[in-house]
C-alpha positions as CSV (number, residue, x, y, z in Angstrom):
1,X,-12.0,-3.7,-25.3
2,X,-14.3,-2.1,-22.8
3,X,-17.1,0.0,-24.0
4,X,-18.8,3.1,-22.5
5,X,-21.5,5.5,-23.6
6,X,-19.5,8.7,-23.2
7,X,-16.3,9.5,-25.0
8,X,-13.3,8.4,-22.9
9,X,-10.5,10.8,-22.0
10,X,-8.0,8.5,-23.9
11,X,-8.9,5.7,-26.3
12,X,-6.1,3.5,-27.6
13,X,-6.9,1.1,-30.5
14,X,-4.7,-1.5,-32.0
15,X,-1.5,0.3,-31.0
16,X,1.7,-1.4,-32.2
17,X,5.4,-0.5,-31.8
18,X,8.2,-2.1,-33.7
19,X,11.9,-1.4,-33.2
20,X,14.5,-2.5,-35.8
21,X,17.4,-4.6,-34.3
22,X,20.3,-6.5,-35.6
23,X,18.4,-9.7,-34.9
24,X,15.3,-8.5,-36.7
25,X,12.1,-6.5,-35.9
26,X,11.3,-6.3,-32.2
27,X,7.6,-6.1,-31.6
28,X,7.5,-4.2,-28.3
29,X,3.7,-3.5,-28.4
30,X,1.3,-5.6,-30.4
31,X,-2.2,-4.4,-31.2
32,X,-2.9,-3.1,-27.7
33,X,-6.3,-1.5,-27.0
34,X,-7.7,0.2,-23.9
35,X,-9.4,3.3,-22.7
36,X,-9.1,5.7,-19.8
37,X,-12.2,7.4,-18.6
38,X,-12.5,10.8,-17.0
39,X,-11.4,10.9,-13.4
40,X,-10.4,7.2,-13.2
41,X,-7.3,5.3,-12.2
42,X,-6.3,2.6,-14.7
43,X,-3.6,0.2,-13.6
44,X,-1.3,-1.3,-16.2
45,X,0.5,-4.4,-14.9
46,X,3.1,-6.8,-16.3
47,X,6.7,-8.0,-16.1
48,X,9.6,-6.0,-17.3
49,X,9.6,-6.0,-21.1
50,X,5.9,-6.5,-21.4
51,X,5.4,-3.2,-23.2
52,X,3.8,-1.2,-20.4
53,X,6.1,1.9,-20.6
54,X,6.7,1.7,-24.4
55,X,2.9,2.0,-24.9
56,X,2.7,5.2,-22.9
57,X,5.8,6.7,-24.5
58,X,4.3,6.0,-27.9
59,X,1.2,7.9,-26.9
60,X,3.3,10.8,-25.8
61,X,5.5,10.8,-28.9
62,X,8.6,10.2,-26.8
63,X,10.0,7.1,-28.7
64,X,13.0,7.4,-31.0
65,X,12.3,8.1,-34.6
66,X,13.5,4.6,-35.6
67,X,10.4,3.1,-33.9
68,X,7.5,2.3,-36.2
69,X,4.2,3.1,-34.5
70,X,0.8,2.1,-35.9
71,X,-2.7,2.2,-34.6
72,X,-4.6,5.0,-32.8
73,X,-4.5,6.9,-29.6
74,X,-7.2,9.6,-29.3
75,X,-7.0,12.1,-26.5
76,X,-10.3,14.0,-26.1
77,X,-11.1,13.0,-29.6
78,X,-7.7,14.2,-31.1
79,X,-5.4,11.7,-32.7
80,X,-1.9,11.7,-31.1
81,X,-0.2,9.1,-33.2
82,X,1.7,10.8,-36.0
83,X,1.0,14.3,-34.5
84,X,3.8,16.7,-35.5
85,X,6.1,17.6,-32.6
86,X,5.1,21.3,-32.6
87,X,1.5,20.2,-32.1
88,X,2.4,17.6,-29.5
89,X,4.5,19.9,-27.3
90,X,1.5,22.0,-26.0
91,X,-0.2,18.7,-25.0
92,X,2.9,17.0,-23.4
93,X,3.4,18.2,-19.9
94,X,0.4,20.4,-20.0
95,X,-2.6,18.2,-20.7
96,X,-0.8,14.9,-20.4
97,X,2.1,14.5,-18.0
98,X,4.3,11.6,-16.9
99,X,6.0,10.8,-13.6
100,X,9.2,8.8,-14.3
101,X,10.3,6.1,-12.0
102,X,13.8,7.2,-11.3
103,X,13.4,10.7,-9.7
104,X,17.1,11.1,-9.0
105,X,18.0,10.6,-12.7
106,X,15.0,12.7,-13.9
107,X,15.8,15.7,-11.7
108,X,18.6,18.1,-12.6
109,X,21.2,18.1,-9.8
110,X,22.5,21.6,-10.5
111,X,19.1,23.4,-10.3
112,X,16.9,23.8,-7.2
113,X,13.6,22.0,-7.0
114,X,11.8,25.3,-7.2
115,X,13.6,26.3,-10.4
116,X,12.7,22.9,-12.0
117,X,9.1,23.3,-11.2
118,X,9.1,26.8,-12.5
119,X,10.6,25.6,-15.8
120,X,7.8,23.1,-16.2
121,X,5.2,25.9,-15.7
122,X,6.9,28.5,-17.8
123,X,7.0,26.3,-20.9
124,X,3.3,26.5,-21.1
125,X,2.2,29.6,-19.2
126,X,3.3,33.2,-18.6
127,X,3.2,34.2,-14.9
128,X,4.7,36.9,-12.7
129,X,7.6,36.0,-10.4
130,X,5.2,36.3,-7.4
131,X,2.6,34.0,-9.0
132,X,5.3,31.5,-9.9
133,X,6.6,31.4,-6.3
134,X,3.2,31.0,-4.9
135,X,2.4,28.2,-7.3
136,X,5.7,26.3,-6.5
137,X,5.0,26.5,-2.7
138,X,1.4,25.4,-3.3
139,X,2.5,22.4,-5.3
140,X,5.1,21.3,-2.8
141,X,2.6,21.6,0.0
142,X,0.0,19.6,-2.0
143,X,2.4,16.7,-2.4
144,X,3.4,16.8,1.3
145,X,6.8,18.4,1.3
146,X,7.4,19.9,4.8
147,X,8.4,23.6,4.9
148,X,7.8,24.1,1.2
149,X,9.0,27.7,1.1
150,X,12.4,26.6,2.3
151,X,12.5,23.3,0.5
152,X,11.8,25.0,-2.8
153,X,15.3,26.5,-2.7
154,X,17.0,23.2,-2.0
155,X,18.7,20.8,-4.5
156,X,17.7,17.2,-5.3
157,X,20.5,15.7,-3.3
158,X,19.1,17.5,-0.2
159,X,15.8,15.5,-0.6
160,X,15.3,11.9,0.6
161,X,14.2,9.4,-2.0
162,X,10.5,9.7,-1.1
163,X,10.7,13.5,-1.2
164,X,12.4,13.4,-4.6
165,X,9.5,11.3,-5.9
166,X,7.0,13.8,-4.4
167,X,8.9,16.6,-6.1
168,X,8.6,14.8,-9.4
169,X,4.8,14.5,-8.8
170,X,4.7,18.2,-8.1
171,X,6.5,19.0,-11.4
172,X,4.1,16.6,-13.3
173,X,0.9,18.3,-11.9
174,X,2.2,21.8,-12.2
175,X,0.0,22.6,-15.2
176,X,-3.1,20.6,-13.9
177,X,-3.0,17.9,-16.6
178,X,-6.1,16.0,-17.4
179,X,-4.1,12.7,-17.6
180,X,-1.2,11.8,-15.4
181,X,0.9,8.7,-16.4
182,X,2.8,7.3,-13.4
183,X,5.6,5.0,-14.5
184,X,6.5,2.8,-11.6
185,X,6.4,5.7,-9.2
186,X,7.0,3.5,-6.1
187,X,10.0,1.5,-7.5
188,X,13.0,1.3,-5.1
189,X,11.0,2.8,-2.3
190,X,10.4,0.9,0.9
191,X,6.8,-0.1,1.8
192,X,6.2,2.9,4.0
193,X,7.3,5.4,1.4
194,X,5.3,3.5,-1.3
195,X,2.2,4.0,0.8
196,X,3.0,7.7,1.2
197,X,3.5,8.2,-2.6
198,X,0.2,6.4,-3.4
199,X,-1.5,8.6,-0.8
200,X,-0.1,11.7,-2.5
201,X,-1.4,10.5,-5.9
202,X,-4.8,9.9,-4.5
203,X,-4.8,13.4,-2.9
204,X,-3.6,14.9,-6.2
205,X,-6.4,13.2,-8.1
206,X,-9.0,14.4,-5.5
207,X,-7.8,18.0,-5.8
208,X,-7.3,18.1,-9.6
209,X,-9.9,15.6,-10.9
210,X,-7.3,14.2,-13.2
211,X,-7.2,10.6,-14.5
212,X,-4.2,8.4,-13.8
213,X,-2.5,5.6,-15.7
214,X,-0.5,3.7,-13.0
215,X,2.2,1.5,-14.7
216,X,3.5,-1.1,-12.3
217,X,4.7,-4.7,-11.8
218,X,3.3,-4.6,-8.3
219,X,-0.3,-6.0,-7.9
220,X,-0.4,-4.6,-4.4
221,X,-0.1,-1.1,-5.8
222,X,-2.9,-1.8,-8.2
223,X,-5.1,-3.1,-5.5
224,X,-4.5,0.1,-3.4
225,X,-5.3,2.7,-6.0
226,X,-6.7,1.5,-9.4
227,X,-10.3,1.1,-10.4
228,X,-9.6,-1.0,-13.5
229,X,-6.5,-2.9,-14.6
230,X,-4.9,-4.0,-17.9
231,X,-2.6,-7.0,-17.7
232,X,0.1,-7.1,-20.4
233,X,2.3,-9.9,-21.5
234,X,4.9,-9.9,-24.3
235,X,3.6,-6.7,-25.7
236,X,-0.1,-7.7,-25.7
237,X,-3.1,-7.0,-23.5
238,X,-4.1,-10.4,-22.1
239,X,-6.7,-9.3,-19.6
240,X,-8.6,-6.2,-18.6
241,X,-11.0,-6.0,-15.7
242,X,-12.4,-4.0,-12.8
243,X,-9.7,-4.4,-10.2
244,X,-12.0,-6.3,-7.8
245,X,-12.9,-8.8,-10.5
246,X,-9.3,-9.3,-11.4
247,X,-8.4,-10.3,-7.9
248,X,-11.6,-12.4,-7.3
249,X,-12.1,-14.0,-10.7
250,X,-8.9,-13.8,-12.8
251,X,-9.7,-15.1,-16.3
252,X,-6.2,-15.5,-17.9
253,X,-3.6,-18.0,-16.8
254,X,-0.9,-15.3,-16.6
255,X,-3.0,-13.1,-14.3
256,X,-3.9,-16.1,-12.2
257,X,-0.2,-17.0,-11.9
258,X,0.8,-13.4,-10.9
259,X,-1.8,-13.5,-8.1
260,X,-0.8,-17.0,-7.0
261,X,2.8,-15.8,-6.7
262,X,1.9,-13.1,-4.1
263,X,2.8,-14.1,-0.5
264,X,-0.2,-14.1,1.7
265,X,0.0,-13.3,5.4
266,X,-3.6,-14.4,6.1
267,X,-3.0,-18.0,4.8
268,X,-0.7,-20.6,6.1
269,X,1.7,-22.0,3.5
270,X,2.2,-25.4,5.4
271,X,5.9,-25.2,4.4
272,X,5.2,-24.7,0.7
273,X,7.5,-22.7,-1.4
274,X,6.2,-19.5,-3.0
275,X,4.5,-20.2,-6.3
276,X,6.3,-19.1,-9.5
277,X,5.3,-19.0,-13.1
278,X,7.6,-21.5,-14.9
279,X,10.0,-20.4,-17.6
280,X,10.9,-16.9,-18.7
281,X,9.2,-14.2,-20.8
282,X,9.8,-14.8,-24.6
283,X,12.1,-12.8,-26.9
284,X,10.1,-10.1,-28.6
285,X,12.2,-10.7,-31.7
286,X,11.4,-14.4,-31.8
287,X,7.9,-14.5,-30.3
288,X,6.3,-18.0,-30.0
289,X,3.5,-18.7,-32.5
290,X,0.0,-18.5,-31.3
291,X,-0.5,-17.4,-27.7
292,X,2.9,-15.9,-26.5
293,X,2.2,-17.3,-23.0
294,X,1.6,-20.9,-24.0
295,X,5.2,-22.2,-23.3
296,X,4.7,-21.2,-19.7
297,X,1.0,-22.0,-19.3
298,X,-0.3,-24.9,-17.3
299,X,-3.5,-25.0,-19.3
300,X,-2.1,-24.8,-22.8
301,X,-3.1,-27.4,-25.4
302,X,-0.3,-27.9,-28.0
303,X,-0.3,-27.6,-30.9
304,X,-3.9,-26.5,-31.2
305,X,-5.1,-23.9,-30.6
306,X,-2.6,-22.4,-28.2
307,X,0.6,-22.8,-30.3
308,X,-1.1,-21.9,-33.6
309,X,-3.7,-19.2,-33.0
310,X,-3.4,-15.8,-31.3
311,X,-6.4,-15.7,-28.9
312,X,-8.7,-12.7,-29.4
313,X,-9.9,-10.8,-26.3
314,X,-13.5,-11.7,-25.5
315,X,-15.8,-10.4,-22.8
316,X,-16.1,-12.9,-19.9
317,X,-18.0,-10.5,-17.6
318,X,-19.2,-6.9,-17.4
319,X,-16.2,-4.9,-18.5
320,X,-14.0,-8.0,-18.1
321,X,-12.0,-9.2,-21.1
322,X,-9.6,-12.1,-21.5
323,X,-7.4,-13.2,-24.4
324,X,-7.2,-16.9,-23.7
325,X,-8.4,-20.0,-25.6
326,X,-9.2,-21.8,-22.3
327,X,-10.9,-19.1,-20.2
328,X,-13.7,-21.4,-19.4
329,X,-11.3,-23.8,-17.5
330,X,-10.3,-21.0,-15.2
331,X,-13.8,-20.2,-14.0
332,X,-13.9,-20.5,-10.2
333,X,-10.2,-21.4,-10.0
334,X,-8.5,-19.4,-7.2
335,X,-4.8,-18.5,-6.8
336,X,-4.7,-20.7,-3.7
337,X,-6.0,-23.6,-5.7
338,X,-3.4,-23.0,-8.4
339,X,-0.6,-23.0,-5.7
340,X,-2.0,-26.3,-4.4
341,X,-2.2,-27.8,-7.9
342,X,1.4,-26.8,-8.6
343,X,2.6,-28.4,-5.3
344,X,1.1,-31.8,-6.1
């Protein structure tokens, strides 16, 4: 886990989430630790089912009561795990806010965008009608909605997909939260709209000095906005690094495989197929022993230690942590070399 001299905005330690199922306990999050500093953007990357979103929902107290949550999540020094709902409500949406990935589903179709932003504000603050109207227009203008005074009175179906996502961002920042959790905010948007949404988030951060946790499966999004990145696999944190270090010197086979699978326009493929990580993510009810990635890993040694011992995260560079038994074998290995190795 990364260390810093000052207290972080959010510090998560050994967070675990278990859901009961008919097949047995499902370990959705397994001893995850990370921190978010003031005014930084942290990327959280992984495949669907890796625990990215469940981790953040656990922090916000938004998981169903059947979930068993252990570990710690301290926001500005205050423990959030186990906090009673009446004490969490003033924090949720006010100090910590979340942008959900499906704006159409998250927005109420029978209320105007302006009314929905007003509701987000009125839950935490008392304002006059005039102040509320001015704030709504200010927020819509900040996220790049054209003609905000007119658009405020329109309904979600009158907005394009990109504009609905911007409206969701406006709602999320309505109370100037210190921490903004963006859950796949560019999903289902084309490349142009993705770039526009990321630009909006950068502008919001510049104006509000907030921190952002960017949850995504898209490494391109991480490269464009994040300063540090946490890579998750099967509910565990397998690598954490400054974003440049992750792209230049990945130190976990899963991270290396993700990078190798990205198509590159600046390199000729010589007719090679795109690289893919073999196999499928494991069941979280019947997780493999040892390292959960070992059945898919090209560097695994079976049975020992990969199939018998869960690797501990260790520092492999300044602020760069990897949970792999064979990190030393990856030193200097590039995604391009991994693609060539797989092709032979």
